[in-house]
C-alpha positions in Angstrom: -0.2 -0.2 0.1 1.4 3.5 -1.2 1.4 6.5 1.0 -0.9 9.1 0.6 0.8 12.5 -0.9 -0.5 15.7 0.2 -2.2 16.2 -3.0 -4.7 13.6 -1.8 -5.5 14.2 1.6 -8.9 15.6 0.9 -10.4 18.4 3.4 -12.4 17.7 6.1 -16.4 18.9 5.7 -19.0 20.1 8.2 -22.5 18.6 7.0 -24.5 22.1 7.1 -27.8 23.2 5.4 -29.7 26.7 5.4 -32.9 26.3 7.5 -36.1 28.4 7.7 -37.4 29.2 11.0 -39.9 32.0 10.9 -39.9 32.0 14.8 -36.1 33.4 14.7 -36.4 35.9 11.6 -35.7 34.1 8.4 -32.5 31.7 7.9 -29.8 30.1 9.3 -27.1 27.7 9.0 -27.8 24.2 10.7 -24.1 22.5 10.7 -23.3 19.0 12.5 -21.1 18.6 15.4 -17.6 18.8 15.7 -15.4 16.8 17.6 -14.7 19.2 20.5 -18.9 19.9 20.7 -19.8 15.5 20.9 -17.1 15.5 23.3 -18.5 18.3 25.5 -22.3 16.9 25.1 -20.9 13.9 26.4 -19.3 15.2 29.2 -22.6 17.0 30.0 -24.8 13.4 29.8 -21.9 11.8 31.8 -21.6 14.5 34.5 -25.5 16.2 34.6 -26.8 12.4 34.3 -25.9 12.2 38.4 -29.2 12.8 40.4 -28.4 16.4 43.1 -29.9 16.3 46.2 -33.6 15.4 46.5 -33.7 14.6 42.6 -34.5 11.1 41.6 -32.5 9.6 38.6 -35.4 10.3 36.2 -35.3 14.3 37.2 -31.5 14.1 36.8 -31.9 12.1 32.9 -34.3 14.7 32.5 -32.3 17.9 33.4 -29.3 15.9 31.5 -31.5 15.9 28.1 -32.2 19.9 28.5 -28.7 21.0 29.1 -27.8 18.6 25.4 -30.6 20.3 23.5 -29.8 23.7 24.2 -25.8 22.8 24.3 -26.5 21.4 20.9 -28.7 24.0 18.7 -25.7 26.4 20.6 -23.5 24.4 18.7 -24.8 23.9 15.3 -27.1 27.1 14.9 -25.1 29.6 13.2 -25.3 32.7 11.0 -23.5 33.4 7.8 -20.7 34.3 9.8 -20.0 31.1 10.9 -20.7 32.5 14.9 -23.4 31.4 16.9 -26.9 32.3 16.7 -27.8 32.2 20.2 -26.0 31.0 23.5 -27.2 28.0 25.4 -29.2 30.3 28.0 -30.6 32.0 24.9 -32.1 28.9 23.4 -33.2 27.8 26.6 -35.3 31.4 27.2 -36.2 31.0 23.3 -37.4 27.4 23.7 -39.9 28.4 26.9 -41.9 30.3 24.0 -41.2 27.8 21.0 -40.8 24.6 22.3 -41.4 22.7 18.8 -38.9 25.0 16.8 -36.0 23.9 20.0 -37.1 20.6 19.1 -37.3 20.4 15.4 -34.1 22.3 15.6 -32.7 19.9 17.9 -33.6 16.8 16.1 -32.6 18.0 12.8 -28.8 18.7 14.3 -28.9 15.4 15.2 -29.9 13.9 12.1 -27.2 16.4 10.3 -24.5 15.3 12.8 -25.3 11.4 12.0 -27.4 10.3 15.0 
């Protein structure tokens, strides 16, 4: 087997799609998760999944899931400049008014990321 030449190395590509979101005021870019995002999500799931005092395991899992949703959107919904549309806290607030929009974007972001 021959060594790969530099000219043969493909540039890594992050999947992206443009999505119309009326509640956000127009089109945004939805991009797949990067490795650092996946690792951070894994840490969120692991660390937040532990029950806090007075919290049941089911409540802890719901809390971790909620954090995963807003973290994912903060990393995958971007503007034309590649910067995030909202922070996780802003997605949390927006989701209080538009839960269906947030959950749809989350589902699409996960699919785009290969989940």
